[in-house]
C-alpha positions in Angstrom: 68.2 -42.4 12.2 64.8 -41.7 13.8 64.2 -39.0 16.3 63.8 -41.5 19.1 67.0 -43.3 18.2 68.8 -39.9 18.0 67.4 -39.0 21.4 68.5 -42.3 23.1 72.0 -42.0 21.7 72.6 -38.4 22.5 70.9 -37.9 25.9 73.4 -38.5 28.8 72.8 -41.3 31.2 73.4 -41.9 34.9 75.6 -39.6 37.0 76.8 -37.9 33.8 73.4 -36.1 33.7 74.6 -33.8 36.4 77.2 -32.4 33.9 74.4 -31.5 31.5 72.4 -29.5 34.0 71.8 -25.8 33.2 74.4 -24.8 35.7 74.2 -21.0 35.0 70.5 -21.2 35.9 71.3 -23.3 39.1 74.0 -20.9 40.2 71.7 -17.8 39.7 69.0 -19.5 41.8 71.5 -20.0 44.6 72.5 -16.4 44.4 68.9 -15.2 44.6 68.2 -17.5 47.6 71.4 -16.2 49.2 70.1 -12.6 49.0 66.9 -13.8 50.5 68.7 -15.4 53.4 70.7 -12.2 54.0 67.5 -10.1 54.0 65.7 -12.4 56.4 68.7 -12.3 58.7 68.6 -8.5 58.6 64.8 -8.4 59.1 65.1 -10.6 62.2 67.6 -8.1 63.7 70.6 -10.4 63.3 68.8 -13.5 64.5 69.8 -16.2 62.0 67.6 -19.0 63.5 64.3 -17.1 63.3 63.7 -16.9 59.5 67.0 -17.2 57.6 68.0 -20.7 58.8 64.6 -22.3 58.1 64.6 -20.6 54.7 68.0 -22.0 53.8 66.9 -25.5 54.9 63.8 -25.2 52.7 65.9 -24.0 49.8 68.4 -26.8 50.2 65.5 -29.3 50.2 64.1 -27.5 47.2 67.4 -27.6 45.3 67.7 -31.3 46.1 64.1 -31.8 44.7 65.2 -29.8 41.6 68.1 -32.2 41.0 65.9 -35.3 41.5 63.3 -34.0 39.1 66.0 -33.1 36.6 67.4 -36.6 36.5 64.0 -38.0 35.4 63.3 -38.0 31.6 61.0 -35.3 30.4 58.7 -37.8 28.8 57.9 -39.2 32.3 56.7 -35.8 33.4 54.6 -35.5 30.3 52.9 -38.8 31.1 52.4 -37.7 34.8 50.8 -34.3 33.9 47.2 -35.4 34.1 47.8 -37.2 37.5 49.7 -34.2 38.9 46.9 -31.8 37.9 44.2 -34.1 39.3 46.0 -34.4 42.6 46.4 -30.6 42.8 42.7 -30.2 42.0 41.7 -32.8 44.7 43.9 -30.9 47.2 42.2 -27.6 46.4 38.8 -29.3 47.0 40.1 -30.8 50.3 41.1 -27.3 51.5 37.4 -26.5 51.6 36.8 -29.3 54.1 40.0 -29.8 56.1 42.0 -26.7 55.3 43.8 -24.6 57.9 42.7 -20.9 58.2 45.3 -18.2 58.4 44.9 -14.4 58.1 41.2 -14.7 57.2 41.6 -17.3 54.5 41.4 -21.0 54.3 44.3 -22.0 52.0 46.5 -24.5 53.7 46.6 -28.2 54.4 48.5 -29.3 57.6 50.8 -32.2 56.7 52.5 -32.2 60.1 56.0 -31.3 59.0 54.8 -28.4 57.0 51.7 -26.5 55.7 51.1 -27.2 52.1 49.3 -24.5 50.0 47.7 -26.5 47.1 47.2 -23.4 45.1 51.0 -23.0 44.8 51.3 -26.5 43.5 48.5 -25.8 41.0 50.7 -23.1 39.4 53.1 -25.7 38.1 50.8 -28.7 37.5 48.5 -26.4 35.5 51.4 -25.5 33.2 52.3 -29.2 32.9 48.8 -30.3 31.8 48.5 -27.4 29.3 51.9 -28.3 27.8 50.9 -31.9 27.5 47.6 -31.0 26.0 49.1 -28.8 23.3 51.8 -31.4 22.7 49.1 -33.9 21.9 46.9 -31.5 19.9 48.0 -30.8 16.3 49.0 -27.2 15.9 46.4 -26.7 13.2 43.6 -27.3 15.7 44.9 -25.1 18.5 42.5 -22.2 17.6 39.4 -24.2 16.8 36.6 -23.3 19.3 36.1 -26.8 20.5 39.7 -27.4 21.2 40.1 -23.9 22.9 37.2 -24.8 25.3 39.1 -27.7 26.8 42.1 -25.7 28.1 39.8 -22.9 29.2 38.0 -25.3 31.5 41.3 -26.7 32.7 42.3 -23.1 33.7 38.9 -21.9 35.1 38.3 -24.9 37.4 41.2 -24.4 39.7 40.9 -20.6 39.4 37.3 -20.8 40.7 38.4 -23.0 43.6 41.2 -20.7 44.6 39.0 -17.6 44.3 36.5 -18.9 46.9 39.2 -19.5 49.5 39.5 -16.4 49.0 42.8 -15.8 47.3 42.3 -13.3 44.6 46.0 -12.8 43.9 46.7 -16.5 43.2 43.5 -16.9 41.2 44.6 -14.0 38.9 48.0 -15.6 38.5 46.5 -18.9 37.5 44.2 -17.2 35.0 47.0 -15.0 33.4 49.6 -17.8 33.4 47.1 -20.2 31.8 46.2 -17.6 29.1 49.8 -16.9 28.3 50.6 -20.6 27.9 47.7 -20.9 25.5 49.0 -17.9 23.6 52.5 -19.4 23.4 51.0 -22.7 22.2 49.5 -20.9 19.2 45.9 -19.9 20.1 44.7 -17.0 17.9 45.0 -13.5 19.3 41.3 -12.8 18.6 40.3 -15.0 21.5 42.4 -12.9 23.9 41.1 -9.7 22.5 37.6 -11.0 23.3 38.7 -12.0 26.8 40.2 -8.5 27.4 36.9 -6.9 26.3 34.9 -9.2 28.6 37.4 -8.5 31.4 36.8 -4.8 31.1 33.0 -5.4 31.3 33.5 -7.6 34.3 35.5 -5.0 36.1 32.7 -2.5 35.5 30.2 -5.0 36.9 32.3 -5.7 39.9 32.4 -1.9 40.8 28.7 -1.7 40.2 28.0 -4.6 42.6 29.7 -2.8 45.5 27.3 -2.3 48.4 24.5 -4.5 46.8 23.1 -7.9 47.8 25.0 -9.5 45.0 28.5 -7.9 45.7 31.1 -9.9 43.8 34.1 -9.2 46.0 34.7 -9.1 49.7 34.8 -5.8 51.5 38.5 -6.1 52.2 39.2 -6.7 48.5 37.4 -3.5 47.6 39.4 -1.7 50.2 42.6 -3.0 48.6 41.4 -1.5 45.3 40.6 1.8 46.9 44.0 1.8 48.5 45.7 1.1 45.2 43.8 4.0 43.5 44.4 6.5 46.3 46.3 5.4 49.5 45.9 8.8 51.0 42.2 8.3 51.4 42.9 6.1 54.5 46.6 6.6 55.4 46.2 5.1 58.9 43.9 2.3 57.9 43.7 0.5 54.5 46.3 2.7 53.0 48.8 2.3 55.8 50.8 -0.6 54.4 51.4 0.8 50.9 52.2 4.3 52.4 54.8 2.9 54.7 56.1 0.8 51.8 56.6 3.8 49.6 58.4 5.7 52.4 60.8 2.8 52.9 61.4 2.5 49.1 62.2 6.2 48.8 64.4 6.4 52.0 66.8 3.8 50.7 68.4 6.1 48.1 71.1 4.8 45.8 73.0 2.6 48.2 70.6 2.1 51.1 70.9 2.6 54.8 72.8 -0.6 55.4 71.8 -4.0 56.7 69.7 -3.8 59.9 69.7 -0.1 59.6 66.4 0.5 57.9 64.2 2.7 60.1 60.9 1.5 58.6 61.8 -2.1 59.1 63.5 -1.9 62.5 60.7 0.3 64.0 58.1 -2.1 62.6 56.3 0.5 60.5 56.6 -1.9 57.5 54.0 -4.7 57.5 54.8 -8.3 56.6 58.5 -7.3 56.2 59.7 -10.9 56.0 57.1 -12.1 53.4 55.1 -10.0 51.0 57.0 -6.7 51.6 60.5 -8.0 51.8 61.5 -6.2 48.5 60.7 -2.9 50.3 63.1 -4.0 53.1 65.8 -4.8 50.6 65.3 -1.4 48.8 65.5 0.5 52.1 68.6 -1.3 53.3 70.5 -1.9 50.0 69.0 1.0 48.0 68.5 1.3 44.3 71.7 -0.8 43.7 70.4 -3.7 45.7 67.0 -3.6 44.0 68.5 -3.5 40.5 70.9 -6.3 41.4 68.0 -8.6 42.3 66.1 -7.6 39.2 69.1 -8.4 37.1 69.3 -11.9 38.6 65.7 -12.4 38.0 66.2 -11.3 34.4 69.0 -13.8 34.1 66.8 -16.6 35.3 64.2 -15.7 32.7 66.8 -15.5 29.9 68.3 -18.9 30.8 64.8 -20.4 30.6 63.9 -18.7 27.3 67.2 -19.7 25.7 66.7 -23.3 26.9 63.1 -23.4 25.5 64.2 -22.1 22.1 66.7 -25.0 21.9 64.1 -27.8 22.4 62.7 -29.9 19.5 60.1 -31.4 21.8 56.9 -29.3 21.8 55.9 -30.4 25.4 59.3 -29.4 26.7 59.3 -26.1 24.9 55.8 -25.1 26.1 56.6 -26.3 29.6 59.8 -24.3 30.0 58.1 -21.2 28.6 55.2 -21.8 31.0 57.5 -22.1 34.1 59.3 -18.9 33.0 56.0 -17.1 32.6 54.9 -18.2 36.1 58.2 -17.1 37.6 57.9 -13.7 35.9 54.4 -13.2 37.2 55.6 -14.0 40.8 58.2 -11.2 41.0 56.5 -8.7 38.6 53.2 -8.7 40.7 55.0 -8.6 44.0 57.3 -5.7 43.0 54.4 -3.8 41.4 52.4 -4.4 44.6 54.9 -2.9 47.0 55.6 0.0 44.7 51.9 0.9 44.5 51.6 0.0 40.8 49.2 -2.9 41.6 46.7 -3.7 44.4 48.1 -5.6 47.4 47.2 -9.2 46.6 49.6 -11.2 48.8 52.0 -12.7 46.2 55.4 -13.6 47.6 58.7 -12.5 46.1 60.2 -15.8 44.6 63.1 -17.3 46.5 63.4 -14.3 48.8 60.1 -14.1 50.8 59.9 -16.4 53.8 57.7 -19.4 53.1 57.7 -23.1 52.4 55.1 -24.0 49.8 56.0 -21.3 47.3 59.7 -22.1 47.6 59.4 -25.9 47.1 56.9 -25.6 44.3 59.0 -23.1 42.5 62.1 -25.4 42.7 59.9 -28.2 41.4 59.1 -26.0 38.4 62.8 -25.3 37.8 63.4 -29.1 38.2 61.1 -29.6 35.2 63.1 -26.9 33.3 66.3 -28.7 34.1 64.8 -32.1 33.1 63.9 -30.7 29.7 67.4 -29.2 29.4 69.3 -32.4 30.4 67.2 -34.7 28.2 67.1 -32.7 25.1 68.9 -34.2 22.0 72.4 -32.8 21.5 
């Protein structure tokens, strides 16, 4: 029996596909979204309609999207990867001409019913295209210079477009996620060693450019770096956010102050308490126990994705699932590092917890691809 015949005979069809979903993964996603809704309810001072209700509506829509994507065979998504990446790239270009500006950056496209952030969509479509490329490319050619150049260009093009919005955080996430997918696909480690060396040289150049006519970063981005290195240099200015974040983190103790009892949150000392800094709110109100619980759920999601990837025979599905897992990990790792003062503040949301539409829907799209690969793998 050929592999194709085996696949056709062993993959479930029709409504039975729902039984073959990775339900532990789905239930864990619901649990994390539930925690997010509770925190948004608390942050709003007991007002369910302000942030919690719209977030639950978005998650419900995202969960439905995940189920729809999961029902479609994984080979369809492989065939759609080039188109999906091209559309995302076109939207990034469109942002430069018709994009909506918010908080000093032009990152969104107004669709009427919602504001779409194309850079969020690119996080998934980039992984899709890289997975399709390495599925097509023989493993023996993965480290040859000519064949390494192609995915490098695939990664650098959207990274450059995002960087000029400006959105340094998302640009770095695209760059790191793309590099990790290439490493997973079998590109030799020597390339990454060279990139790290070049990165160190670039960092040195960036610092040398400060205050010159050819300054490589915006002034506010340099202030973020200064704040990261020493928040006490400007505790009432650029260092205010991270200083207040650390105070809230420490004041939560083991079990927290209780829902709607966080002083930093309730007295509005904590900035962006419903978006980028919502983990700090959670740590203040639910304490160390609440923070570790959320981390445990995130670790479970990663574990379910990795286990699923290791079970795949199809190279596209395997790389795709690993890529989505890497993207998800970068989301929460960067956000938590940021609010703890372990990384510069770059405006990365906490997945499924921070208030927002684009990130939520795109992340659920990514998990839909994970579910599609899981449902349609040979058994």
